[in-house]
C-alpha atoms as an extended CHARMM CRD file, in Angstrom:
* protein
*
       168  EXT
         1         1  MET       CA              1.2870000000      -16.4150000000      -17.2160000000  PROA      1               0.0000000000
         2         2  LYS       CA              1.3450000000      -19.7100000000      -15.3110000000  PROA      2               0.0000000000
         3         3  ARG       CA              4.4920000000      -18.6690000000      -13.5260000000  PROA      3               0.0000000000
         4         4  MET       CA              2.8820000000      -15.3610000000      -12.4180000000  PROA      4               0.0000000000
         5         5  TYR       CA             -0.1250000000      -17.3370000000      -11.1740000000  PROA      5               0.0000000000
         6         6  LYS       CA              2.0740000000      -19.7120000000       -9.1410000000  PROA      6               0.0000000000
         7         7  ILE       CA              3.9170000000      -16.7280000000       -7.5720000000  PROA      7               0.0000000000
         8         8  MET       CA              0.6410000000      -15.0910000000       -6.6140000000  PROA      8               0.0000000000
         9         9  MET       CA             -0.7040000000      -18.3140000000       -5.0870000000  PROA      9               0.0000000000
        10        10  ILE       CA              2.5120000000      -18.8090000000       -3.0290000000  PROA      10              0.0000000000
        11        11  CYS       CA              2.2300000000      -15.1870000000       -1.7100000000  PROA      11              0.0000000000
        12        12  PHE       CA             -1.4700000000      -15.7310000000       -0.8920000000  PROA      12              0.0000000000
        13        13  LEU       CA             -0.6920000000      -18.9690000000        0.9940000000  PROA      13              0.0000000000
        14        14  MET       CA              2.1260000000      -17.3200000000        2.9080000000  PROA      14              0.0000000000
        15        15  LEU       CA             -0.1130000000      -14.5100000000        4.0580000000  PROA      15              0.0000000000
        16        16  THR       CA             -2.8160000000      -16.9550000000        5.0430000000  PROA      16              0.0000000000
        17        17  ILE       CA             -0.4520000000      -19.1100000000        7.0680000000  PROA      17              0.0000000000
        18        18  GLN       CA              1.0430000000      -16.0340000000        8.8040000000  PROA      18              0.0000000000
        19        19  ASN       CA             -2.4090000000      -14.8300000000        9.8690000000  PROA      19              0.0000000000
        20        20  ALA       CA             -3.4160000000      -18.3290000000       11.0110000000  PROA      20              0.0000000000
        21        21  LEU       CA             -0.4190000000      -18.5680000000       13.3650000000  PROA      21              0.0000000000
        22        22  LYS       CA             -1.7240000000      -15.6900000000       15.5030000000  PROA      22              0.0000000000
        23        23  ALA       CA             -4.2140000000      -17.5180000000       17.7100000000  PROA      23              0.0000000000
        24        24  GLN       CA             -4.7740000000      -14.9920000000       20.4920000000  PROA      24              0.0000000000
        25        25  GLN       CA             -3.9390000000      -11.4190000000       21.2490000000  PROA      25              0.0000000000
        26        26  VAL       CA             -3.2060000000      -10.2500000000       24.7750000000  PROA      26              0.0000000000
        27        27  LEU       CA             -5.5140000000       -7.4470000000       25.9000000000  PROA      27              0.0000000000
        28        28  GLU       CA             -3.9220000000       -5.2220000000       28.4860000000  PROA      28              0.0000000000
        29        29  PRO       CA             -6.4400000000       -3.5150000000       30.7540000000  PROA      29              0.0000000000
        30        30  GLY       CA             -6.3790000000        0.2820000000       30.7890000000  PROA      30              0.0000000000
        31        31  LYS       CA             -4.3340000000        0.4370000000       27.6070000000  PROA      31              0.0000000000
        32        32  LEU       CA             -5.2560000000        1.2040000000       24.0670000000  PROA      32              0.0000000000
        33        33  ASN       CA             -5.2050000000       -2.1100000000       22.1560000000  PROA      33              0.0000000000
        34        34  TYR       CA             -4.8100000000       -2.3770000000       18.3570000000  PROA      34              0.0000000000
        35        35  PHE       CA             -6.5260000000       -5.1450000000       16.3470000000  PROA      35              0.0000000000
        36        36  ILE       CA             -5.7110000000       -6.1120000000       12.7760000000  PROA      36              0.0000000000
        37        37  ASN       CA             -8.5270000000       -8.6550000000       12.7200000000  PROA      37              0.0000000000
        38        38  PRO       CA            -11.7780000000       -8.6740000000       12.7470000000  PROA      38              0.0000000000
        39        39  LYS       CA            -11.8100000000       -5.3670000000       10.8780000000  PROA      39              0.0000000000
        40        40  VAL       CA             -8.6460000000       -3.5280000000        9.9660000000  PROA      40              0.0000000000
        41        41  ASN       CA             -7.8890000000       -0.5720000000       12.2220000000  PROA      41              0.0000000000
        42        42  THR       CA             -9.9520000000       -1.5460000000       15.2410000000  PROA      42              0.0000000000
        43        43  LEU       CA             -9.0110000000       -0.1510000000       18.6310000000  PROA      43              0.0000000000
        44        44  LEU       CA            -10.2330000000       -1.1410000000       22.0970000000  PROA      44              0.0000000000
        45        45  TYR       CA             -9.9020000000        1.2910000000       24.9500000000  PROA      45              0.0000000000
        46        46  LYS       CA            -11.6710000000        1.2490000000       28.3100000000  PROA      46              0.0000000000
        47        47  ASP       CA            -14.3430000000       -1.2390000000       27.1590000000  PROA      47              0.0000000000
        48        48  THR       CA            -15.1410000000        0.8250000000       24.0640000000  PROA      48              0.0000000000
        49        49  LEU       CA            -14.5030000000       -0.6450000000       20.5690000000  PROA      49              0.0000000000
        50        50  TYR       CA            -13.4430000000        1.9240000000       18.0270000000  PROA      50              0.0000000000
        51        51  ARG       CA            -13.9060000000        0.6990000000       14.4160000000  PROA      51              0.0000000000
        52        52  GLY       CA            -12.2760000000        2.8530000000       11.7690000000  PROA      52              0.0000000000
        53        53  ALA       CA            -10.7090000000        6.2480000000       11.6780000000  PROA      53              0.0000000000
        54        54  ARG       CA            -13.8830000000        8.2380000000       12.2580000000  PROA      54              0.0000000000
        55        55  GLU       CA            -14.4610000000        6.6640000000       15.6410000000  PROA      55              0.0000000000
        56        56  PHE       CA            -11.0000000000        6.7470000000       17.0990000000  PROA      56              0.0000000000
        57        57  LYS       CA             -9.8460000000       10.1000000000       15.5970000000  PROA      57              0.0000000000
        58        58  ALA       CA            -11.3850000000       12.0210000000       18.5460000000  PROA      58              0.0000000000
        59        59  LEU       CA             -9.7210000000        9.7100000000       21.0290000000  PROA      59              0.0000000000
        60        60  LEU       CA             -6.3050000000       10.3250000000       19.5480000000  PROA      60              0.0000000000
        61        61  TYR       CA             -6.8380000000       14.0970000000       19.0450000000  PROA      61              0.0000000000
        62        62  LYS       CA             -8.1100000000       14.4460000000       22.6180000000  PROA      62              0.0000000000
        63        63  THR       CA             -4.5840000000       13.8050000000       23.9010000000  PROA      63              0.0000000000
        64        64  GLY       CA             -3.2420000000       16.9920000000       22.2770000000  PROA      64              0.0000000000
        65        65  ASP       CA              0.0330000000       15.2020000000       21.4930000000  PROA      65              0.0000000000
        66        66  ARG       CA              1.3780000000       16.4550000000       18.1690000000  PROA      66              0.0000000000
        67        67  GLN       CA              3.3480000000       13.2640000000       17.4690000000  PROA      67              0.0000000000
        68        68  ILE       CA              0.2560000000       11.0470000000       17.9300000000  PROA      68              0.0000000000
        69        69  MET       CA             -1.7500000000       13.3040000000       15.6720000000  PROA      69              0.0000000000
        70        70  HSD       CA              1.0350000000       13.2980000000       13.0990000000  PROA      70              0.0000000000
        71        71  LEU       CA              1.2230000000        9.5330000000       13.0810000000  PROA      71              0.0000000000
        72        72  TYR       CA             -2.5040000000        9.3200000000       12.6910000000  PROA      72              0.0000000000
        73        73  GLN       CA             -2.4460000000       11.7040000000        9.7410000000  PROA      73              0.0000000000
        74        74  LYS       CA              0.3400000000        9.7390000000        8.0900000000  PROA      74              0.0000000000
        75        75  HSD       CA             -1.8070000000        6.6110000000        8.6170000000  PROA      75              0.0000000000
        76        76  GLN       CA             -4.7330000000        8.1890000000        6.9270000000  PROA      76              0.0000000000
        77        77  LYS       CA             -2.7420000000        9.4890000000        3.9470000000  PROA      77              0.0000000000
        78        78  ASN       CA             -0.9700000000        6.1780000000        3.3680000000  PROA      78              0.0000000000
        79        79  LYS       CA             -4.2580000000        4.2700000000        3.6590000000  PROA      79              0.0000000000
        80        80  ILE       CA             -6.0810000000        6.5180000000        1.1800000000  PROA      80              0.0000000000
        81        81  PHE       CA             -3.2870000000        6.5880000000       -1.4070000000  PROA      81              0.0000000000
        82        82  GLY       CA             -2.6250000000        2.8560000000       -0.9520000000  PROA      82              0.0000000000
        83        83  ASN       CA             -6.3040000000        2.0460000000       -1.6720000000  PROA      83              0.0000000000
        84        84  ILE       CA             -6.3830000000        4.3870000000       -4.6910000000  PROA      84              0.0000000000
        85        85  LEU       CA             -3.2430000000        2.7290000000       -6.0970000000  PROA      85              0.0000000000
        86        86  GLY       CA             -4.5360000000       -0.7480000000       -5.3460000000  PROA      86              0.0000000000
        87        87  ILE       CA             -7.8090000000       -0.1170000000       -7.1920000000  PROA      87              0.0000000000
        88        88  LEU       CA             -6.0970000000        1.5480000000      -10.1550000000  PROA      88              0.0000000000
        89        89  GLY       CA             -3.6030000000       -1.2600000000      -10.3770000000  PROA      89              0.0000000000
        90        90  ALA       CA             -6.2960000000       -3.8740000000      -10.3810000000  PROA      90              0.0000000000
        91        91  GLY       CA             -8.1380000000       -2.0260000000      -13.1350000000  PROA      91              0.0000000000
        92        92  MET       CA             -4.9860000000       -1.6750000000      -15.1490000000  PROA      92              0.0000000000
        93        93  MET       CA             -4.2380000000       -5.3990000000      -14.8600000000  PROA      93              0.0000000000
        94        94  GLY       CA             -7.7560000000       -6.1920000000      -15.9470000000  PROA      94              0.0000000000
        95        95  ALA       CA             -7.5000000000       -3.8810000000      -18.9730000000  PROA      95              0.0000000000
        96        96  GLY       CA             -4.0230000000       -5.3480000000      -19.7440000000  PROA      96              0.0000000000
        97        97  VAL       CA             -5.3540000000       -8.8950000000      -19.8190000000  PROA      97              0.0000000000
        98        98  GLY       CA             -8.1200000000       -7.7500000000      -22.1450000000  PROA      98              0.0000000000
        99        99  LEU       CA             -5.6010000000       -6.0710000000      -24.4680000000  PROA      99              0.0000000000
       100       100  ALA       CA             -3.2140000000       -8.9600000000      -24.3840000000  PROA      100             0.0000000000
       101       101  SER       CA             -5.9120000000      -11.4440000000      -25.3200000000  PROA      101             0.0000000000
       102       102  ASN       CA             -7.0250000000       -9.1760000000      -28.3180000000  PROA      102             0.0000000000
       103       103  ASN       CA             -3.6980000000       -9.3010000000      -30.2000000000  PROA      103             0.0000000000
       104       104  GLN       CA             -2.2710000000       -6.1720000000      -28.5880000000  PROA      104             0.0000000000
       105       105  GLN       CA              0.2880000000       -7.9740000000      -26.6170000000  PROA      105             0.0000000000
       106       106  ALA       CA              2.8200000000       -5.2000000000      -26.0660000000  PROA      106             0.0000000000
       107       107  ALA       CA              0.2970000000       -2.6650000000      -24.7090000000  PROA      107             0.0000000000
       108       108  GLY       CA             -1.3890000000       -5.4630000000      -22.7060000000  PROA      108             0.0000000000
       109       109  TRP       CA              1.7850000000       -6.6050000000      -20.9530000000  PROA      109             0.0000000000
       110       110  ILE       CA              2.7710000000       -2.9920000000      -20.2140000000  PROA      110             0.0000000000
       111       111  LEU       CA             -0.5970000000       -2.4350000000      -18.4990000000  PROA      111             0.0000000000
       112       112  ILE       CA             -0.3660000000       -5.7270000000      -16.6360000000  PROA      112             0.0000000000
       113       113  GLY       CA              3.1480000000       -4.8810000000      -15.4040000000  PROA      113             0.0000000000
       114       114  SER       CA              2.3370000000       -1.3380000000      -14.3950000000  PROA      114             0.0000000000
       115       115  GLY       CA             -0.9450000000       -2.4120000000      -12.7630000000  PROA      115             0.0000000000
       116       116  PHE       CA              0.8960000000       -5.1190000000      -10.7730000000  PROA      116             0.0000000000
       117       117  THR       CA              3.5240000000       -2.5240000000       -9.6830000000  PROA      117             0.0000000000
       118       118  SER       CA              0.8170000000       -0.0940000000       -8.6990000000  PROA      118             0.0000000000
       119       119  THR       CA             -0.9580000000       -2.7480000000       -6.6650000000  PROA      119             0.0000000000
       120       120  ILE       CA              2.3100000000       -3.7000000000       -4.9000000000  PROA      120             0.0000000000
       121       121  VAL       CA              3.0340000000       -0.0550000000       -4.0510000000  PROA      121             0.0000000000
       122       122  GLY       CA             -0.5300000000        0.3690000000       -2.7990000000  PROA      122             0.0000000000
       123       123  GLY       CA             -0.1870000000       -2.6230000000       -0.5190000000  PROA      123             0.0000000000
       124       124  TYR       CA              3.0490000000       -1.2610000000        0.8270000000  PROA      124             0.0000000000
       125       125  LEU       CA              1.4430000000        2.0990000000        1.5660000000  PROA      125             0.0000000000
       126       126  ILE       CA             -1.4840000000        0.3790000000        3.3690000000  PROA      126             0.0000000000
       127       127  ALA       CA              0.9910000000       -1.6680000000        5.4620000000  PROA      127             0.0000000000
       128       128  SER       CA              2.9790000000        1.4190000000        6.2370000000  PROA      128             0.0000000000
       129       129  GLY       CA             -0.1860000000        3.2220000000        7.3260000000  PROA      129             0.0000000000
       130       130  GLN       CA             -0.9930000000        0.3910000000        9.6900000000  PROA      130             0.0000000000
       131       131  LYS       CA              2.5520000000        0.5910000000       11.0810000000  PROA      131             0.0000000000
       132       132  ASN       CA              1.9990000000        4.3790000000       11.7170000000  PROA      132             0.0000000000
       133       133  LEU       CA             -1.2700000000        3.6900000000       13.5360000000  PROA      133             0.0000000000
       134       134  LEU       CA              0.4360000000        0.9980000000       15.6300000000  PROA      134             0.0000000000
       135       135  MET       CA              3.1890000000        3.4490000000       16.5380000000  PROA      135             0.0000000000
       136       136  ALA       CA              0.5110000000        6.0130000000       17.5430000000  PROA      136             0.0000000000
       137       137  VAL       CA             -1.0840000000        3.3670000000       19.8180000000  PROA      137             0.0000000000
       138       138  HSD       CA              2.1850000000        2.5400000000       21.4710000000  PROA      138             0.0000000000
       139       139  LEU       CA              2.9070000000        6.2160000000       21.9770000000  PROA      139             0.0000000000
       140       140  PHE       CA             -0.5860000000        6.7260000000       23.3520000000  PROA      140             0.0000000000
       141       141  ASN       CA             -0.0760000000        3.8550000000       25.8480000000  PROA      141             0.0000000000
       142       142  GLU       CA              3.3230000000        5.1580000000       26.9780000000  PROA      142             0.0000000000
       143       143  LYS       CA              2.1790000000        8.7360000000       27.6040000000  PROA      143             0.0000000000
       144       144  HSD       CA             -1.5550000000        8.7710000000       28.3200000000  PROA      144             0.0000000000
       145       145  HSD       CA             -2.9630000000        5.6540000000       29.8980000000  PROA      145             0.0000000000
       146       146  ASN       CA             -3.5970000000        5.0500000000       33.5610000000  PROA      146             0.0000000000
       147       147  ARG       CA             -1.0100000000        2.7010000000       34.8440000000  PROA      147             0.0000000000
       148       148  LEU       CA             -2.5610000000       -0.2310000000       36.6920000000  PROA      148             0.0000000000
       149       149  PRO       CA             -0.5760000000       -2.1020000000       39.3330000000  PROA      149             0.0000000000
       150       150  ARG       CA              0.5300000000       -5.5020000000       38.3520000000  PROA      150             0.0000000000
       151       151  VAL       CA             -0.5850000000       -8.1340000000       40.8080000000  PROA      151             0.0000000000
       152       152  GLN       CA              0.8750000000      -11.5900000000       40.5690000000  PROA      152             0.0000000000
       153       153  ALA       CA             -0.3250000000      -14.5440000000       42.5280000000  PROA      153             0.0000000000
       154       154  GLY       CA              1.4040000000      -17.8670000000       42.8750000000  PROA      154             0.0000000000
       155       155  ILE       CA              0.8280000000      -21.1450000000       44.7420000000  PROA      155             0.0000000000
       156       156  GLY       CA              3.8360000000      -23.0070000000       46.0150000000  PROA      156             0.0000000000
       157       157  PHE       CA              4.2200000000      -26.4920000000       47.5850000000  PROA      157             0.0000000000
       158       158  SER       CA              6.9300000000      -27.2380000000       50.1030000000  PROA      158             0.0000000000
       159       159  GLY       CA              7.1250000000      -30.3730000000       52.2420000000  PROA      159             0.0000000000
       160       160  ASN       CA              3.6440000000      -30.8070000000       53.6780000000  PROA      160             0.0000000000
       161       161  ARG       CA              2.4980000000      -27.1620000000       53.1930000000  PROA      161             0.0000000000
       162       162  ILE       CA              0.7550000000      -25.1950000000       50.5210000000  PROA      162             0.0000000000
       163       163  GLU       CA              1.7610000000      -21.4660000000       50.3120000000  PROA      163             0.0000000000
       164       164  LEU       CA              0.0850000000      -18.5750000000       48.5110000000  PROA      164             0.0000000000
       165       165  ALA       CA              2.2760000000      -15.6590000000       47.4470000000  PROA      165             0.0000000000
       166       166  LEU       CA              0.9490000000      -12.2940000000       46.2650000000  PROA      166             0.0000000000
       167       167  ASN       CA              3.2880000000       -9.8120000000       44.6390000000  PROA      167             0.0000000000
       168       168  PHE       CA              2.3080000000       -6.2170000000       44.0780000000  PROA      168             0.0000000000
C-alpha cells in the first residue's frame, strides 16, 4: 500500500511541475485560442470568452465544417465517458479499501485494482477529448479565421544613426 501511495504522489508531483512550467500562453489576435487553465475547455475568440461546451458549440457548428463538428462530438463523448469511468473507478477503489480492511482481502484488492484501472482509462479518455478539441481549434483557425497582416517593427543602430524598420 505504501508503494502505491509513493507512485501516486510521484505522478501528482510530475503533473504539478508540468503545469507550473507553463508561465504564459500566446494569444493570437483574430484566432480561436484554447485554454487548459483557468477552467478546462475555455476558448477565446474575438474578445469573447467561451467556457464549456454549451457556449462554444454554436461557434464551432456555425462553420458548417463536418470535420470540426466531428472532432467536437468526439471531444464530448470522450469527456463524458472519461468522467463516468473516473467517478466509478474512485467509488470502486473506496469500496475496495473498505472490503480489504474488513478481512475480505481478495475482493477488496480486486475492486482496488479494477477501480484504479477504470480511473486511468477515464483520465486517458478525458485527455484524448481535450486533444480532439485542440485539433478542432487548430482546424478552425486554419480554415475560418480572418487573417491579420503581420507587422514587425525594429530599431537599429549604425554608426551615429538610429533607424526604424517596419516590415509588413
